[in-house]
C-alpha positions as CSV (number, residue, x, y, z in Angstrom):
1,M,-23.9,-6.0,1.9
2,E,-26.3,-3.5,0.3
3,L,-27.7,-2.7,3.7
4,L,-24.3,-1.6,5.1
5,E,-23.1,2.0,5.1
6,L,-19.6,1.6,3.7
7,T,-18.6,5.2,2.9
8,G,-15.2,5.8,4.4
9,C,-14.9,2.3,5.8
10,I,-12.2,-0.3,5.2
11,V,-13.7,-3.8,4.7
12,T,-11.7,-6.9,5.3
13,I,-13.0,-10.2,4.1
14,D,-11.7,-13.8,4.4
15,A,-11.0,-16.0,1.4
16,M,-14.7,-16.7,0.7
17,G,-15.2,-13.0,-0.1
18,C,-12.2,-12.5,-2.4
19,Q,-14.3,-11.9,-5.5
20,R,-14.2,-9.1,-8.1
21,A,-18.0,-8.5,-7.7
22,I,-17.7,-8.1,-4.0
23,A,-14.7,-5.7,-4.4
24,A,-16.7,-3.7,-7.0
25,Q,-19.7,-3.5,-4.7
26,I,-17.6,-2.2,-1.8
27,I,-16.1,0.5,-4.0
28,A,-19.6,1.4,-5.4
29,Q,-20.8,1.9,-1.8
30,G,-17.9,4.3,-1.1
31,G,-15.7,1.9,0.9
32,D,-12.2,0.5,0.5
33,Y,-11.2,-3.1,1.0
34,V,-8.4,-5.4,2.0
35,L,-8.6,-8.8,0.4
36,G,-6.1,-11.6,0.6
37,L,-4.1,-12.5,-2.4
38,K,-4.4,-16.2,-2.9
39,G,-2.2,-18.7,-4.6
40,N,-4.9,-19.5,-7.2
41,Q,-4.1,-16.0,-8.6
42,S,-0.5,-17.1,-9.3
43,A,0.4,-14.5,-12.0
44,L,-0.9,-11.6,-9.9
45,Q,0.7,-13.0,-6.7
46,E,4.0,-13.3,-8.5
47,C,3.8,-9.7,-9.8
48,V,2.9,-8.3,-6.4
49,G,5.7,-10.4,-4.8
50,D,8.2,-9.1,-7.3
51,F,7.1,-5.5,-6.7
52,F,7.6,-5.7,-3.0
53,E,10.9,-7.6,-3.3
54,V,12.3,-4.8,-5.5
55,A,10.8,-2.1,-3.3
56,A,12.3,-3.6,-0.2
57,S,15.7,-4.0,-1.8
58,E,15.6,-0.2,-2.4
59,D,14.3,0.5,1.1
60,F,11.0,1.6,-0.4
61,S,12.7,4.9,-1.4
62,A,10.9,5.1,-4.7
63,V,7.5,3.9,-3.5
64,T,4.9,6.0,-1.6
65,H,4.0,3.8,1.3
66,D,3.1,3.4,5.0
67,F,4.9,1.3,7.5
68,H,3.8,-0.2,10.8
69,Q,5.7,-2.5,13.2
70,E,4.4,-4.5,16.1
71,I,6.6,-6.3,18.7
72,D,5.1,-8.8,21.1
73,K,6.8,-10.9,23.7
74,D,4.7,-13.7,25.1
75,H,5.0,-17.3,26.1
76,G,8.8,-17.1,25.9
77,R,9.0,-15.9,22.3
78,L,9.4,-12.6,20.5
79,E,7.2,-11.8,17.6
80,V,8.0,-9.0,15.2
81,R,5.4,-8.1,12.6
82,R,6.2,-5.5,9.9
83,Y,3.7,-4.1,7.4
84,W,4.4,-2.1,4.3
85,V,1.3,-0.8,2.6
86,T,1.0,1.0,-0.8
87,D,-1.6,1.6,-3.4
88,D,1.1,2.4,-6.0
89,L,1.8,-0.9,-7.6
90,K,3.3,0.4,-10.9
91,N,6.5,-1.2,-12.1
92,D,9.2,0.2,-14.4
93,S,7.7,-1.5,-17.5
94,E,4.3,0.1,-16.8
95,T,5.6,3.6,-16.4
96,S,8.0,3.4,-19.4
97,G,5.2,2.1,-21.7
98,A,6.9,-1.3,-22.3
99,T,4.9,-4.4,-22.2
């Protein structure tokens, strides 16, 4: 990966590349990344799931975010994909100083 110019790029990697060292290298080379959150990170997965559940229940009104929707109709079925993206994963306990 050292040979790649990553400045300003978004790198996506499958499960094999979901490692802290790889994420750190991408950042060090000026890039951003999208890595899958896997079940073997159960505490982190639960926290992120809780965050999005609360944000969705409030219509993302308190969260800076982007939203994208795709609608495809093919082979007799309708597929709707909705994406909410944020880099602000603070929750109330973090912002209030509670642990």
